[in-house]
KOLLUM-791757 format. One record per atom (N, C-alpha, C): atom name; y, z, x; residue in one letter. Coordinates in Angstrom, 2 decimals, always signed. Atoms other than C-alpha are relative to their C-alpha. Layout:
# KOLLUM-791757
   atom        c2        c3        c1   type
     CA         Y         Z         X      A
...
***
This chain:
# KOLLUM-791757
   atom        c2        c3        c1   type
      N     -1.23     -0.74     -0.23      M
     CA    +64.26    +72.66   +102.53      M
      C     +1.17     -0.98     -0.03      M
      N     -1.16     +0.88     +0.11      S
     CA    +67.65    +71.15   +101.68      S
      C     +0.71     -0.11     +1.35      S
      N     -0.76     +0.18     -1.24      D
     CA    +69.95    +69.82   +104.37      D
      C     +0.92     +1.19     +0.26      D
      N     -0.90     -1.13     -0.16      Q
     CA    +72.39    +72.66   +103.70      Q
      C     -0.75     +1.25     +0.45      Q
      N     +0.81     -1.17     -0.38      A
     CA    +69.66    +75.31   +103.96      A
      C     -0.45     -0.13     +1.45      A
      N     +0.39     +0.21     -1.40      Q
     CA    +68.48    +73.75   +107.24      Q
      C     +1.18     +0.27     +0.92      Q
      N     -1.19     -0.22     -0.82      A
     CA    +72.03    +73.77   +108.59      A
      C     +0.31     +1.49     +0.09      A
      N     -0.25     -1.44     +0.01      D
     CA    +72.48    +77.42   +107.54      D
      C     -1.01     +0.73     +0.87      D
      N     +1.04     -0.62     -0.81      S
     CA    +69.16    +78.36   +109.16      S
      C     +0.25     -0.24     +1.49      S
      N     -0.31     +0.34     -1.39      H
     CA    +70.13    +76.56   +112.37      H
      C     +1.18     +0.85     +0.48      H
      N     -1.16     -0.80     -0.35      S
     CA    +73.48    +78.36   +112.34      S
      C     -0.39     +1.45     +0.23      S
      N     +0.47     -1.37     -0.17      D
     CA    +71.72    +81.72   +111.91      D
      C     -0.70     +0.16     +1.35      D
      N     +0.72     -0.12     -1.26      S
     CA    +69.47    +81.04   +114.92      S
      C     +0.93     -0.12     +1.19      S
      N     -0.97     +0.12     -1.10      L
     CA    +72.45    +80.02   +117.08      L
      C     +0.69     +1.33     +0.28      L
      N     -0.74     -1.24     -0.14      C
     CA    +74.16    +83.34   +116.46      C
      C     -0.89     +1.21     +0.22      C
      N     +0.85     -1.19     -0.02      S
     CA    +71.14    +85.64   +116.44      S
      C     -0.07     +0.65     +1.37      S
      N     +0.09     -0.57     -1.33      S
     CA    +71.17    +86.11   +120.20      S
      C     +1.34     +0.55     +0.50      S
      N     -1.31     -0.46     -0.44      Q
     CA    +74.89    +86.88   +120.41      Q
      C     +0.28     +1.39     -0.54      Q
      N     -0.32     -1.36     +0.42      V
     CA    +75.86    +90.53   +120.34      V
      C     +1.48     +0.10     -0.33      V
      N     -1.44     -0.03     +0.25      R
     CA    +79.65    +90.14   +120.61      R
      C     +0.49     -1.43     -0.12      R
      N     -0.64     +1.30     +0.12      G
     CA    +81.80    +87.25   +119.58      G
      C     -0.71     -0.94     -0.94      G
      N     +0.73     +0.86     +0.92      G
     CA    +79.28    +85.87   +117.09      G
      C     +0.69     -0.08     -1.34      G
      N     -0.56     -0.03     +1.35      R
     CA    +79.98    +86.51   +113.43      R
      C     +0.59     +1.37     -0.28      R
      N     -0.61     -1.25     +0.43      H
     CA    +82.17    +89.12   +111.86      H
      C     +0.44     -0.15     -1.45      H
      N     -0.47     -0.05     +1.38      L
     CA    +82.73    +89.99   +108.20      L
      C     +0.88     +1.23     -0.15      L
      N     -0.93     -1.09     +0.20      L
     CA    +85.64    +92.15   +107.18      L
      C     +0.51     -0.04     -1.43      L
      N     -0.59     -0.15     +1.33      V
     CA    +86.72    +93.42   +103.76      V
      C     +1.09     +1.04     +0.14      V
      N     -1.11     -0.92     -0.09      L
     CA    +90.10    +95.06   +103.47      L
      C     +0.81     -0.05     -1.28      L
      N     -0.87     -0.04     +1.17      S
     CA    +92.58    +96.08   +100.82      S
      C     +1.28     -0.78     +0.31      S
      N     -1.27     +0.71     -0.20      S
     CA    +95.86    +94.26   +100.28      S
      C     +1.00     +0.86     +0.77      S
      N     -0.85     -0.91     -0.78      A
     CA    +97.45    +97.33   +101.90      A
      C     -0.38     -0.01     +1.48      A
      N     +0.41     +0.09     -1.40      G
     CA    +95.61    +96.51   +105.13      G
      C     -1.00     +1.06     +0.43      G
      N     +0.98     -1.05     -0.32      K
     CA    +93.06    +99.33   +104.93      K
      C     -1.40     -0.61     +0.04      K
      N     +1.37     +0.55     -0.08      P
     CA    +89.56    +98.36   +106.15      P
      C     -0.92     +0.71     -0.99      P
      N     +0.97     -0.52     +0.96      I
     CA    +86.86    +98.81   +103.51      I
      C     -1.41     -0.14     +0.55      I
      N     +1.33     +0.29     -0.53      F
     CA    +83.87    +97.22   +105.22      F
      C     +0.14     -0.92     +1.20      F
      N     +0.01     +0.86     -1.18      S
     CA    +83.21    +95.70   +108.62      S
      C     -1.43     -0.15     +0.49      S
      N     +1.33     +0.27     -0.52      L
     CA    +80.07    +94.06   +109.90      L
      C     +0.13     -0.72     +1.34      L
      N     +0.03     +0.60     -1.34      Q
     CA    +79.55    +93.30   +113.61      Q
      C     +1.35     +0.06     +0.69      Q
      N     -1.24     -0.13     -0.75      H
     CA    +82.73    +94.66   +115.09      H
      C     -0.04     +1.30     +0.77      H
      N     -0.03     -1.15     -0.90      G
     CA    +83.68    +97.31   +117.63      G
      C     +0.42     +1.29     -0.67      G
      N     -0.37     -1.34     +0.45      D
     CA    +85.24   +100.71   +117.22      D
      C     +0.98     -0.04     -1.16      D
      N     -0.84     -0.12     +1.19      E
     CA    +87.27   +101.95   +114.26      E
      C     +1.44     -0.42     +0.27      E
      N     -1.38     +0.34     -0.32      T
     CA    +90.61   +101.48   +116.02      T
      C     +0.20     -1.51     +0.00      T
      N     -0.15     +1.46     -0.05      S
     CA    +90.05    +97.78   +116.68      S
      C     -0.18     -0.61     -1.39      S
      N     +0.17     +0.49     +1.36      V
     CA    +88.84    +97.26   +113.09      V
      C     +1.29     +0.24     -0.79      V
      N     -1.25     -0.32     +0.71      A
     CA    +91.97    +98.99   +111.74      A
      C     +1.13     -0.94     +0.45      A
      N     -1.02     +0.91     -0.51      D
     CA    +94.19    +96.88   +114.00      D
      C     -0.21     -1.42     -0.55      D
      N     +0.31     +1.33     +0.52      L
     CA    +92.41    +93.68   +112.92      L
      C     +0.32     -0.08     -1.49      L
      N     -0.27     -0.01     +1.44      A
     CA    +92.66    +94.64   +109.23      A
      C     +1.51     -0.09     -0.26      A
      N     -1.45     +0.05     +0.16      A
     CA    +96.41    +95.24   +109.56      A
      C     +0.54     -1.39     +0.32      A
      N     -0.43     +1.35     -0.36      L
     CA    +96.86    +91.88   +111.29      L
      C     -0.36     -1.01     -1.09      L
      N     +0.44     +0.92     +1.05      V
     CA    +94.84    +90.03   +108.64      V
      C     +0.85     +0.18     -1.25      V
      N     -0.83     -0.25     +1.19      A
     CA    +96.78    +91.71   +105.81      A
      C     +1.40     -0.58     +0.18      A
      N     -1.34     +0.55     -0.27      A
     CA   +100.06    +90.71   +107.44      A
      C     -0.01     -1.53     -0.09      A
      N     +0.09     +1.48     +0.05      I
     CA    +98.93    +87.07   +107.83      I
      C     -0.13     -0.47     -1.44      I
      N     +0.21     +0.39     +1.41      V
     CA    +97.68    +86.84   +104.23      V
      C     +1.29     +0.20     -0.80      V
      N     -1.24     -0.28     +0.72      S
     CA   +100.87    +88.44   +102.90      S
      C     +1.09     -1.01     +0.35      S
      N     -0.99     +0.97     -0.44      F
     CA   +103.06    +86.11   +104.96      F
      C     -0.22     -1.35     -0.68      F
      N     +0.31     +1.29     +0.63      V
     CA   +101.29    +83.03   +103.63      V
      C     +0.25     +0.07     -1.50      V
      N     -0.22     -0.14     +1.43      Q
     CA   +101.39    +84.35   +100.05      Q
      C     +1.48     +0.01     -0.35      Q
      N     -1.46     -0.01     +0.26      R
     CA   +105.14    +85.00   +100.29      R
      C     +0.57     -1.41     +0.02      R
      N     -0.43     +1.39     -0.04      G
     CA   +105.51    +81.31   +101.10      G
      C     -0.52     -0.81     -1.18      G
      N     +0.50     +0.68     +1.19      G
     CA   +103.78    +80.49    +97.81      G
      C     -1.30     -0.76     +0.23      G
      N     +1.24     +0.71     -0.32      D
     CA   +100.53    +79.35    +99.41      D
      C     -1.15     +0.99     +0.09      D
      N     +1.19     -0.84     -0.16      E
     CA    +97.00    +80.67    +99.87      E
      C     -0.72     -0.42     +1.28      E
      N     +0.71     +0.30     -1.24      I
     CA    +95.28    +80.93   +103.24      I
      C     -1.48     -0.13     -0.30      I
      N     +1.43     +0.21     +0.23      R
     CA    +91.75    +79.53   +103.22      R
      C     -0.80     +0.04     +1.30      R
      N     +0.70     -0.06     -1.28      H
     CA    +90.79    +79.02   +106.84      H
      C     +0.95     -0.30     +1.16      H
      N     -0.73     +0.23     -1.24      V
     CA    +92.03    +78.94   +110.42      V
      C     -1.03     -0.32     +1.07      V
      N     +0.86     +0.29     -1.13      R
     CA    +90.48    +77.41   +113.50      R
      C     +0.81     +0.23     +1.27      R
      N     -0.65     -0.29     -1.27      A
     CA    +91.39    +78.72   +116.95      A
      C     -1.03     -0.20     +1.10      A
      N     +1.00     +0.32     -1.03      G
     CA    +89.45    +77.09   +119.77      G
      C     -1.36     -0.15     -0.64      G
      N     +1.37     +0.06     +0.52      A
     CA    +85.75    +77.64   +119.10      A
      C     -0.22     +0.98     -1.15      A
      N     +0.15     -1.01     +1.05      T
     CA    +86.42    +80.35   +116.49      T
      C     +0.57     -0.52     -1.31      T
      N     -0.44     +0.35     +1.36      S
     CA    +86.65    +79.65   +112.76      S
      C     +0.13     +1.28     -0.80      S
      N     -0.21     -1.12     +0.91      L
     CA    +88.04    +82.12   +110.25      L
      C     +0.13     -0.54     -1.41      L
      N     -0.10     +0.37     +1.41      A
     CA    +87.57    +81.83   +106.49      A
      C     +0.52     +1.22     -0.75      A
      N     -0.61     -1.07     +0.78      F
     CA    +89.54    +83.88   +103.98      F
      C     -0.34     -0.18     -1.47      F
      N     +0.19     +0.00     +1.44      L
     CA    +88.79    +84.81   +100.38      L
      C     +0.83     +1.16     -0.55      L
      N     -0.88     -1.02     +0.58      V
     CA    +91.49    +86.66    +98.44      V
      C     -0.37     +0.13     -1.47      V
      N     +0.39     -0.29     +1.38      R
     CA    +90.29    +88.27    +95.22      R
      C     +0.72     +1.27     -0.44      R
      N     -0.78     -1.14     +0.45      G
     CA    +92.92    +90.48    +93.66      G
      C     +0.45     +0.83     +1.18      G
      N     -0.44     -0.87     -1.09      P
     CA    +93.53    +93.48    +95.91      P
      C     -0.94     -0.01     +1.20      P
      N     +0.95     +0.07     -1.11      L
     CA    +90.59    +92.57    +98.18      L
      C     +0.21     -1.26     +0.82      L
      N     -0.04     +1.12     -0.93      Y
     CA    +90.85    +90.36   +101.24      Y
      C     -1.33     +0.01     +0.75      Y
      N     +1.25     +0.14     -0.73      L
     CA    +87.56    +89.13   +102.67      L
      C     +0.20     -1.05     +1.08      L
      N     -0.18     +0.90     -1.13      V
     CA    +87.48    +87.48   +106.09      V
      C     -1.32     -0.12     +0.75      V
      N     +1.17     +0.25     -0.84      A
     CA    +84.64    +85.88   +108.02      A
      C     +0.47     -0.77     +1.22      A
      N     -0.31     +0.75     -1.22      S
     CA    +84.94    +84.78   +111.62      S
      C     -1.30     -0.34     +0.71      S
      N     +1.18     +0.42     -0.73      S
     CA    +82.47    +82.90   +113.75      S
      C     +0.40     -0.83     +1.20      S
      N     -0.16     +0.84     -1.20      S
     CA    +82.38    +81.51   +117.25      S
      C     -1.34     -0.63     +0.34      S
      N     +1.36     +0.54     -0.17      C
     CA    +78.82    +80.22   +116.74      C
      C     -0.11     -1.46     -0.43      C
      N     +0.07     +1.37     +0.50      G
     CA    +79.74    +76.81   +115.39      G
      C     -0.23     -0.07     -1.50      G
      N     +0.15     +0.01     +1.45      D
     CA    +79.44    +77.88   +111.74      D
      C     +1.14     -0.80     -0.62      D
      N     -1.02     +0.77     +0.69      T
     CA    +81.29    +75.61   +109.35      T
      C     +0.81     +0.91     -0.93      T
      N     -0.84     -0.75     +0.93      V
     CA    +84.12    +76.85   +107.15      V
      C     -0.69     +0.11     -1.36      V
      N     +0.71     -0.16     +1.27      P
     CA    +82.11    +76.05   +103.98      P
      C     -1.11     +1.05     +0.07      P
      N     +1.05     -1.02     -0.16      Y
     CA    +79.24    +78.18   +105.32      Y
      C     +0.62     +1.40     -0.03      Y
      N     -0.67     -1.31     -0.02      L
     CA    +81.59    +81.09   +106.05      L
      C     +0.55     +0.35     -1.38      L
      N     -0.52     -0.24     +1.34      S
     CA    +83.18    +80.69   +102.62      S
      C     -1.11     +0.42     -0.96      S
      N     +1.14     -0.41     +0.84      R
     CA    +79.76    +80.91   +100.95      R
      C     -0.42     +1.42     +0.32      R
      N     +0.33     -1.36     -0.38      Q
     CA    +79.06    +84.07   +102.92      Q
      C     +0.97     +1.00     -0.64      Q
      N     -1.00     -0.88     +0.60      L
     CA    +82.31    +85.59   +101.67      L
      C     -0.19     +0.11     -1.51      L
      N     +0.24     -0.03     +1.45      A
     CA    +81.56    +84.61    +98.06      A
      C     -1.20     +0.88     -0.33      A
      N     +1.18     -0.82     +0.22      A
     CA    +78.12    +86.22    +98.33      A
      C     +0.32     +1.48     +0.23      A
      N     -0.39     -1.37     -0.27      L
     CA    +79.62    +89.37    +99.86      L
      C     +0.84     +0.56     -1.14      L
      N     -0.83     -0.43     +1.13      H
     CA    +82.22    +89.55    +97.09      H
      C     -0.86     +0.29     -1.22      H
      N     +0.91     -0.21     +1.15      A
     CA    +79.48    +89.20    +94.46      A
      C     -0.77     +1.31     +0.16      A
      N     +0.71     -1.25     -0.24      Q
     CA    +77.60    +92.10    +96.09      Q
      C     +0.89     +1.22     -0.22      Q
      N     -0.93     -1.10     +0.19      L
     CA    +80.69    +94.29    +95.97      L
      C     +0.24     +0.31     -1.47      L
      N     -0.23     -0.20     +1.43      L
     CA    +81.08    +93.75    +92.25      L
      C     -1.25     +0.55     -0.61      L
***
């Protein structure tokens, strides 16, 4: 098993016991409408989160830049913007940004 596969497997086992606050995947439109959410609460909180993410991505894009990741305390967020789709992964399990980015790329490939 490669070092990366071992690290990914270790990361999976760290998060497997966490019900809340572990990993979250979110796909939304550029208009801020949630399309898909994995491991999150009720519809209202998902809609609120989607609107917040769309606002952040739009703000950064207006400045001529592209948001790729954010770290806030123990939580990492990775972003993947593909046309009108915004994909976001968050983790408070110690997952690396490259790992979260690979998860988003795989999710995007599944959507296509």
